[in-house]
C-alpha positions as CSV (number, residue, x, y, z in Angstrom):
1,M,0.9,-5.2,8.3
2,L,0.9,-9.0,6.9
3,G,4.6,-8.5,5.5
4,D,5.9,-7.3,9.0
5,A,4.2,-10.6,10.3
6,Q,6.1,-12.7,8.0
7,L,9.2,-11.0,8.2
8,G,8.9,-11.9,12.0
9,E,8.5,-15.3,11.3
10,A,11.4,-15.9,9.0
11,V,13.7,-13.8,11.6
12,A,12.3,-16.0,14.5
13,A,12.7,-19.0,12.4
14,S,16.3,-18.3,11.5
15,T,17.3,-17.3,15.1
16,A,15.9,-20.5,16.4
17,A,17.6,-22.5,13.9
18,K,20.8,-20.9,14.7
19,A,20.6,-21.3,18.2
20,A,19.7,-25.2,17.5
21,K,23.1,-24.8,15.3
22,T,20.7,-26.1,12.2
23,T,19.2,-24.5,9.6
24,D,15.3,-24.0,8.7
25,A,14.4,-24.9,5.2
26,S,11.2,-22.7,5.4
27,V,13.1,-19.5,6.1
28,P,13.6,-18.4,2.5
29,D,10.2,-19.0,1.5
30,K,8.6,-16.9,4.5
31,L,11.2,-14.2,3.5
32,Q,9.7,-14.3,-0.1
33,A,6.5,-14.3,1.2
34,A,7.3,-10.9,3.0
35,V,8.5,-9.4,-0.2
36,T,5.6,-10.5,-2.0
37,S,3.1,-8.6,0.7
38,Y,5.6,-5.5,0.7
39,Q,5.2,-5.4,-3.3
40,K,1.9,-5.7,-3.0
41,A,1.3,-2.8,-0.2
42,L,3.8,-0.6,-2.1
43,A,1.5,-1.0,-5.3
44,L,-2.0,-0.3,-3.2
45,N,-0.3,2.7,-1.6
46,A,0.7,3.9,-5.2
47,A,-3.0,3.0,-6.7
48,L,-4.4,5.5,-3.9
49,T,-5.6,9.3,-4.9
50,K,-3.3,10.4,-2.5
51,P,-0.7,7.9,-1.8
52,S,1.6,8.3,1.5
53,A,5.0,9.1,0.9
54,D,5.4,7.9,4.9
55,T,3.9,4.6,4.0
56,A,6.2,4.2,1.0
57,A,9.0,5.0,3.0
58,V,8.4,2.3,5.7
59,V,7.2,-0.2,3.2
60,N,10.5,0.1,1.3
61,N,12.5,0.1,4.2
62,Q,11.1,-3.2,5.1
63,L,11.2,-4.3,1.8
64,G,15.1,-3.7,2.0
65,Q,15.3,-5.9,4.9
66,A,13.3,-8.8,3.5
67,L,15.7,-8.8,0.5
68,G,18.9,-8.3,2.4
69,R,17.9,-11.4,4.2
70,L,17.4,-13.2,1.3
71,G,20.9,-12.1,0.2
72,K,19.4,-9.9,-2.6
73,T,21.8,-7.1,-1.7
74,Q,21.4,-4.8,-4.5
75,D,18.0,-5.3,-4.4
76,A,17.8,-4.5,-0.8
77,S,19.7,-1.3,-1.3
78,D,17.8,0.1,-4.3
79,A,14.6,-0.5,-2.2
80,T,15.7,1.4,0.6
81,K,16.7,4.3,-1.3
82,Q,13.7,4.9,-2.9
83,R,12.6,8.0,-1.1
84,P,12.0,11.0,-3.3
85,S,11.4,14.4,-1.6
86,R,8.7,15.8,-3.7
87,P,5.2,14.5,-3.4
88,E,5.0,14.5,-7.5
89,E,8.2,12.1,-7.7
90,R,7.2,9.9,-5.0
91,R,4.0,8.8,-7.0
92,E,6.4,8.4,-10.3
93,V,8.6,5.9,-8.0
94,L,5.6,3.6,-6.7
95,L,4.1,3.2,-10.1
């Protein structure tokens, strides 16, 4: 998934910068790109005739990770909590 690659790049850049005792100004942009990709994945999943609850759960978790690294803790928490138990609820949340 593109978002995973983007999140991985951001984490790697952040880790390298910390090791060098500096900062990497590109990290927030990389994280935002991952957020955008995850949001698109959720929208595409929701548009399916039968959206995948498993896909939604995984993508929401990853979205929460990216948002958390951006410092958007409330948005991150909200994203990771979007896991309805009934199929009809899953579709409503993803829309």
